[in-house]
matplotlib code that plots the C-alpha trace (Angstrom):
import matplotlib.pyplot as plt

x = [136.5, 135.5, 131.9, 131.6, 132.9, 130.2, 127.5, 128.6, 128.4, 124.9, 123.7, 125.2, 123.6, 120.2, 120.5, 121.4, 118.6, 116.1, 117.5, 117.3, 113.7, 112.8, 114.5, 112.7, 109.4, 109.9, 110.9, 107.9, 105.5, 107.1, 107.0, 103.3, 102.5, 104.6, 106.8, 110.0, 108.8, 111.4, 109.9, 108.9, 112.2, 114.7, 116.1, 114.6, 111.3, 108.4, 104.9, 102.2, 98.4, 95.9, 92.4, 90.3, 87.1, 85.0, 82.7, 80.1, 81.4, 77.8, 77.6, 80.1, 81.5, 85.0, 87.8, 90.0, 93.2, 95.3, 98.4, 100.5, 103.7, 102.2, 102.8, 99.7, 99.1, 96.3, 95.6, 93.0, 90.1, 89.2, 85.5, 83.0, 83.9, 86.4, 88.7, 90.7, 93.6, 95.4, 98.6, 100.6, 103.1, 101.7, 103.5, 101.4, 98.5, 96.9, 94.2, 96.3, 93.6, 90.1, 87.6, 84.5, 81.9, 80.3, 78.9, 79.3, 83.0, 85.0, 87.6, 90.7, 92.9, 96.0, 97.3, 100.7, 102.0, 105.7, 105.4, 106.8, 109.8, 110.8, 110.2, 113.5, 112.2, 111.9, 108.8, 107.1, 107.1, 105.7, 102.4, 100.6, 97.3, 96.1, 93.0, 91.8, 89.5, 87.2, 88.1, 84.8, 85.1, 85.8, 85.1, 87.3, 90.4, 92.4, 95.6, 97.6, 100.8, 103.3, 106.3, 105.3, 105.5, 102.5, 102.0, 99.2, 98.2, 99.2, 95.7, 93.5, 90.6, 89.1, 87.0, 89.4, 92.8, 94.4, 97.8, 99.8, 103.0, 105.1, 108.2, 108.1, 108.1, 105.1, 104.8, 102.0, 101.2, 98.7, 96.5, 93.4, 91.3, 89.2, 91.3, 94.6, 96.6, 99.9, 101.9, 105.2, 107.3, 110.3, 110.3, 110.3, 107.1, 107.0, 104.0, 104.2, 101.3, 99.0, 96.0, 93.9, 91.6, 93.4, 96.3, 98.5, 101.8, 103.8, 107.2, 109.2, 112.2, 112.4, 112.3, 109.1, 108.9, 106.3, 106.7, 103.3, 101.4, 98.1, 95.8, 96.5, 98.0, 101.0, 104.1, 106.1, 109.3, 111.4, 114.5, 114.7, 114.7, 111.7, 111.4, 108.1, 107.0, 104.2, 101.8, 99.0, 98.3, 94.6, 95.5, 98.4, 101.2, 103.6, 106.7, 108.8, 111.6, 113.7, 116.7, 116.9, 117.0, 114.0, 113.8, 110.6, 109.9, 107.0, 105.3, 104.9, 101.5, 101.2, 101.0, 102.1, 103.4, 106.6, 108.9, 112.0, 113.8, 116.7, 118.4, 121.6, 121.5, 121.8, 118.9, 118.6, 115.8, 115.3, 112.9, 114.1, 114.0, 114.4, 116.9, 116.6, 119.8, 121.5, 118.9, 115.6, 114.2, 110.8, 109.1, 105.8, 105.4, 102.6, 99.7, 97.7, 99.0, 96.3, 98.1, 101.1, 104.1, 106.2, 109.3, 111.2, 114.0, 116.1, 119.1, 119.2, 119.3, 116.3, 116.0, 113.1, 113.2, 110.9, 109.3, 107.5]
y = [96.5, 93.0, 94.2, 95.5, 92.1, 90.3, 92.6, 91.9, 88.2, 88.5, 90.5, 88.0, 85.2, 86.9, 87.5, 83.8, 82.7, 84.7, 83.3, 79.7, 80.3, 81.5, 78.6, 76.1, 77.7, 77.5, 73.8, 72.9, 74.6, 72.9, 69.5, 69.8, 70.7, 67.8, 70.4, 68.5, 65.6, 64.2, 65.9, 69.2, 70.6, 71.6, 74.4, 73.3, 74.6, 72.2, 71.7, 74.2, 73.8, 76.4, 77.5, 79.4, 81.4, 83.6, 86.4, 88.7, 92.2, 93.5, 91.7, 93.9, 97.4, 96.7, 94.1, 93.6, 91.5, 90.6, 89.0, 88.4, 87.0, 86.2, 88.1, 90.0, 90.5, 92.6, 92.0, 93.1, 90.7, 89.6, 89.7, 91.3, 89.0, 89.2, 86.2, 85.1, 82.7, 81.4, 79.5, 77.8, 74.9, 71.4, 70.4, 72.8, 70.7, 73.5, 75.9, 79.1, 81.1, 82.2, 83.9, 85.5, 88.0, 90.2, 93.7, 94.1, 93.3, 90.5, 89.5, 87.4, 86.6, 84.5, 83.0, 81.4, 80.9, 79.7, 78.1, 81.1, 81.4, 77.8, 77.8, 78.3, 77.1, 78.9, 80.1, 76.7, 77.3, 80.8, 81.9, 84.1, 85.9, 87.0, 89.1, 89.9, 93.0, 94.2, 97.5, 99.0, 97.9, 101.5, 100.7, 100.2, 98.2, 97.6, 95.6, 94.8, 92.9, 92.1, 90.8, 90.2, 92.2, 93.9, 94.5, 96.5, 96.3, 98.7, 100.3, 100.5, 102.9, 102.8, 104.9, 104.3, 102.7, 101.7, 100.0, 99.1, 97.1, 96.5, 94.8, 94.4, 96.3, 97.7, 98.7, 99.6, 101.2, 104.0, 104.3, 106.5, 107.0, 109.5, 108.8, 106.9, 106.1, 104.3, 103.3, 101.4, 100.6, 99.0, 98.7, 100.7, 101.9, 102.7, 103.9, 104.9, 107.3, 108.3, 110.4, 111.0, 113.8, 113.4, 111.2, 110.5, 108.7, 107.7, 105.9, 105.0, 103.3, 103.0, 105.0, 106.3, 107.3, 108.2, 109.6, 111.4, 112.7, 114.6, 115.9, 117.3, 115.7, 114.9, 112.7, 112.0, 110.0, 109.2, 107.5, 107.2, 109.2, 110.7, 111.2, 112.8, 114.0, 116.5, 116.4, 118.6, 120.4, 120.6, 121.7, 122.0, 119.5, 118.9, 116.8, 116.2, 113.9, 113.5, 111.8, 111.5, 113.5, 114.9, 115.3, 116.9, 117.8, 120.3, 120.2, 123.5, 125.1, 124.5, 127.4, 127.3, 129.4, 127.4, 126.9, 124.8, 124.2, 121.9, 121.9, 120.3, 119.9, 121.8, 123.4, 123.4, 124.8, 125.4, 128.2, 131.6, 131.5, 134.0, 132.7, 133.8, 131.9, 128.8, 126.5, 128.5, 129.4, 130.5, 131.6, 132.3, 130.0, 130.9, 133.1, 131.0, 131.7, 129.8, 126.5, 125.7, 123.5, 122.9, 120.7, 120.1, 117.8, 117.7, 115.9, 115.7, 117.7, 119.2, 119.5, 121.2, 120.9, 121.9, 119.3, 119.9]
z = [137.2, 138.6, 139.3, 135.7, 134.4, 136.5, 135.2, 131.6, 132.2, 133.7, 130.7, 128.3, 130.1, 129.9, 126.2, 125.5, 127.7, 125.7, 122.4, 123.8, 124.8, 121.3, 119.6, 122.0, 121.2, 117.5, 117.8, 120.0, 117.6, 114.6, 116.2, 117.2, 113.5, 112.1, 110.4, 110.8, 108.6, 106.2, 103.2, 104.7, 106.0, 103.4, 101.2, 97.9, 96.6, 96.8, 95.3, 96.3, 96.8, 95.7, 96.8, 94.2, 94.9, 92.7, 93.9, 92.4, 93.1, 93.6, 96.9, 98.7, 98.9, 100.2, 100.0, 103.0, 102.8, 105.8, 104.4, 107.5, 106.0, 102.6, 99.4, 98.3, 94.5, 93.1, 89.5, 86.8, 86.4, 82.9, 83.7, 86.1, 89.0, 91.8, 91.7, 94.7, 94.6, 97.7, 97.3, 100.0, 100.4, 100.0, 103.1, 105.2, 106.5, 108.4, 107.1, 106.8, 105.0, 105.9, 103.4, 104.7, 103.6, 106.3, 106.5, 102.7, 103.0, 101.4, 104.0, 103.2, 106.2, 106.8, 110.0, 109.3, 112.8, 112.7, 109.2, 107.3, 109.7, 109.1, 105.4, 103.6, 100.2, 96.9, 95.0, 95.5, 99.2, 99.2, 100.7, 98.1, 98.0, 94.5, 94.1, 90.6, 90.6, 87.7, 86.1, 87.2, 90.8, 92.1, 95.8, 98.9, 99.1, 102.3, 102.4, 105.6, 105.4, 108.2, 106.2, 102.6, 99.5, 98.0, 94.3, 92.7, 89.0, 86.2, 86.3, 89.4, 90.2, 93.7, 96.0, 98.9, 99.2, 102.5, 102.2, 105.3, 105.1, 108.1, 106.6, 102.9, 99.6, 97.9, 94.2, 91.7, 88.5, 87.8, 90.9, 91.1, 94.2, 96.1, 99.1, 99.4, 102.5, 102.2, 105.3, 105.5, 108.6, 107.0, 103.2, 100.0, 98.2, 94.5, 92.4, 88.8, 89.4, 92.2, 91.5, 94.5, 95.8, 99.1, 100.1, 103.1, 102.7, 105.8, 105.7, 108.7, 107.2, 103.5, 100.3, 98.6, 94.9, 92.3, 88.9, 88.9, 91.9, 91.7, 94.4, 97.9, 101.0, 103.0, 102.6, 105.7, 106.1, 109.1, 107.6, 103.8, 100.5, 98.8, 95.1, 93.9, 90.5, 91.2, 88.2, 89.5, 92.8, 93.6, 97.1, 99.4, 99.6, 102.5, 102.1, 105.2, 106.3, 109.4, 107.8, 104.0, 100.8, 99.1, 95.3, 94.0, 90.4, 89.8, 86.4, 84.6, 85.0, 88.7, 91.2, 94.8, 97.6, 98.1, 101.1, 101.5, 104.8, 105.7, 109.2, 108.0, 104.2, 100.9, 99.0, 95.2, 93.0, 89.3, 90.3, 91.5, 95.3, 98.1, 100.7, 104.3, 104.8, 103.4, 104.9, 104.3, 100.9, 99.6, 96.4, 94.8, 91.8, 89.4, 90.5, 93.0, 96.4, 98.3, 97.5, 99.6, 98.7, 101.8, 101.8, 105.0, 106.2, 109.3, 107.9, 104.1, 100.9, 99.1, 95.3, 93.5, 89.8, 86.9, 84.6, 81.4]

ax = plt.figure().add_subplot(projection="3d")
ax.plot(x, y, z, "-o")
ax.set_aspect("equal")
plt.show()
């Protein structure tokens, strides 16, 4: 018993030592950047500063945004140019943003260091990247965010969309692309519509939902719920989750060789299904059996409904 007590004390001491080291590192970084000045540390929102740049879209084929902890907003441009707006707190005297054009790619990057951790303010203290894209852009767009929210416009047509968000929510309107890949580690993703020749959606922890999905591809989820309205199947669709419920609505007129499987969960379908047991069901919906619709979950319920 005494030996177990001493081991517990040692483990607790190690934990507190790590916490103290982190706090010390934060304080040293803050002091070297004059972050603890009288006017810079507080809980009220402060004034922001803004950098604006305009670009001719004919000069590049791709836009790459690395947001770090900044929020990323994609908007519709009112003209034929790409407009970039970078907002950050006025108290930040560093240069947190870098804009470059190389290899036919417009790159927008942020490097916020410890500033975003120490910033407790409101909207005036937010780091924000806003990119306004012309309606006829139809090229590549890549967005990488570590801990900021990502918003896409109501209408967006691209050749290729790559969206990666580590910790933050993502949402958008009607998105059309030849290829779309959406990845989220911890955060929800919501699209009104996704129409892509091919798509890959990967969620680790967080919910994903879309009212209208067209094309072919895969949706995978580790921990979270999936809600998908299937508008049109141009190829096979696989929806899978480890822990979470799956709700899919298949619009009338689609054909698919359908299979549902849940290890520990209930199955429901508006379509007549053949049940191998309470956890396995299959059906031929329509006449085209070359298209497959597979829905699988380890722990969660599955619901397949009809929509008109």
